[in-house]
Structures are given as C-alpha cells and as structure tokens.
Residue, then its C-alpha position, 0 to 999 in steps of 0.5 A: m291890364a297885365n298888372t291887374s291880372q297878376s294882382l288878382r292871382r296873388a289875392a286868390l293864392l293868399v285866400s287859399a293858403v289861409a283856408v288850408l291853414g285853418l283846416t289844418t289847425a282844426c284837425g290837429d292834436g294840440s291843446g285845442t284838440v277836439s277828441s274823446p275825454q281823457t281820464q286823468s290819474g290823480t289824487a282826488a279825495p275818496a267818495g266818502g269826502d274824507s279830505s285827509a285821505d290820499g286817494s288810496g283808501t288809507p288816511a293820509s298821515t298828518s304827523s310823523g309822531t305816534s298816533t293815539a288811535t292805536g287802542s292805548d288810552p293816554a290816561s291808562s299809562g300809569s301802573s296797573t295791578s296784575a291779578s289772575g282772573s281779573g275780569g275773568t280774562g286772566g289779564t291785567s286790570t287797567n285804568t289805575g285809579t278808577a273804580s274798576s281798578s279798586r274792585c276786589h278781584t277773585s284772586e285777592l279774596k278768601a270765601k267762607v260760609g258762616g253759621n246758620d241763623p235760622g228763623a221763621g222757617q228760613e235758613n240764613f247763611p252769611i257768605v263772607l269775603t275777606n281781603a287776602s291781598g296787600r292792597t285796599c279794594t272794594v266790593r259792591g252789590y250781589p255775589g254770584a252763587a251756585f250749589l255744586n255736587a262732587s263732580g262740579t255740576q250745579l244743583g238747582d237753579d241760580p239763586q235770585r237777588e233779594t229786592g229792596s236792598t240798596a247796594t253800597t260800596v264796601t271798602l276792605k283793607p287787607g284782612q277786612s271782610a264783607w258779607a252777603g246773605l244766602t237764604f232759603s226756606n227750610p225744605e222740611i217745612s216747604g216740602a221742596k225736593t232737595a239735594t246735598p251739595s259738596w260745594l258752594a261756588v261764590t263769585p265776587p261782584d263783577e268778577q267771573d272766576a268763582l271761589h269754591v267753599k266746602w258745603t257742610n250744612g246739609a240738604v238744600p232745596v233744588s226744585g218744587n215748592s218754595s225752592s228759591v234760594r235768595l241773595t242779598v247785597f254785601s255789607a261790611g263785617t262778617g254777618s255774625 
C-alpha cells in the first residue's frame, strides 16, 4: 500500500514538472518567440522595381569600367571642327562626318549683296555667301536677313520665305559661292513707308551668328502697302 502511494506521488510530480516546462517555453524569447514584428535592415530593391539598384537609391555598379552614360557619344570620338559661332554657341561642332559637321558655319563664310536686277516693279538682289575656309562645306535652305540702321536696330519686319521653291544642298569648295534672292516691291510704285538701312544682317542656314554687309542700295519698304521683303532658297553660283 505504501509502495502504491509513493508511485502516485512520483507520477504527480512528473506531471507538474512537464507542465512547468511547457509554460516556460511558451514565454521565452528564442526562435519561436511570439512578439511584435521586427523591421529588419536589408538591401531590398527600391519600390521602383529596379533590380540593379543597391537599395540606397543609386544604381548598383555592374562594371568596373567607364560608363558610356556620361553624355559622350562613342560615335563622336573622332576629330572635331572648331568654329567660332558654331551653332551660335561659340563651341566646337561635334559628330564629325555627319551632315551637321559638313554645314558651313558663319565664321567660315563671307557675305555680299550683288547688283539689283529689277523687273515688273520688283527689286531683286542676290545675297551671296562664299566659302572662305579651307574645307568643303554645305549650305541648304533659306538665309536669315534683317535691315539695320547705323545703331544696329532692325528696320521693318523679318523677311518672309518665298514659297514654292525646293531646297537643295549646295556643296561649296573653298572659294565657291551660293546665292539666295532678296526681293521687295519698289516703294515708289507700292507707296510703302520706307527707311534707308546702313546694314543688311545675313545669317547662314541653321546658324545663329550673322554677317553684316554694308547696304548701299537706298531705301527699302518697312511698313504699309506691299512692304514685305521675301527670301528664296540658296542655289549654286553668285546669282549674276
């Protein structure tokens, strides 16, 4: 009987120990802990989904070499032609061998106004550009032009482009010329208001810097009836 009671007591103690052990495990801070979620620092890709980024907002480097995304065009690594006024920026033209590099720049040209060839109440003057550089270059399209007084102020509106003419690329070897027509109605016939310019500013096609030619051909229309001045596209030669 005594042995039975002792066995029962041992069983009860064993059950109690197991219960206490289970309770301790549930409240611990081991790998199975039940606590608030923890935010872990890591290197996840940005929200944009760029898997090449390192999580800092800067794309991760994929190569130890020089990146080509620095603004330098591999195709433009050849020689370049320096020209003041190139593109109106005073910089250096790039992309050697392309159409833009073959264009005649303002600094490479000389300008003059040829003699008047009047007809049917119109005054017709050729604007002549001559290649003064040591390379072959091209002009294409219309010039820009403006009449200026002695202080450099423009007289009248900008000339209009004559419609119906087709632009062609004119290739100019050193010393060769191209011309474009400048035409307006005779003010004595049209009755337009006039002014007498001191200069004609001529801007080659696709350039921003102008060449200034002394104007010696008298009054030009600046406002009123039939006061429009018109320009044609460039053609080979001098227009005479």
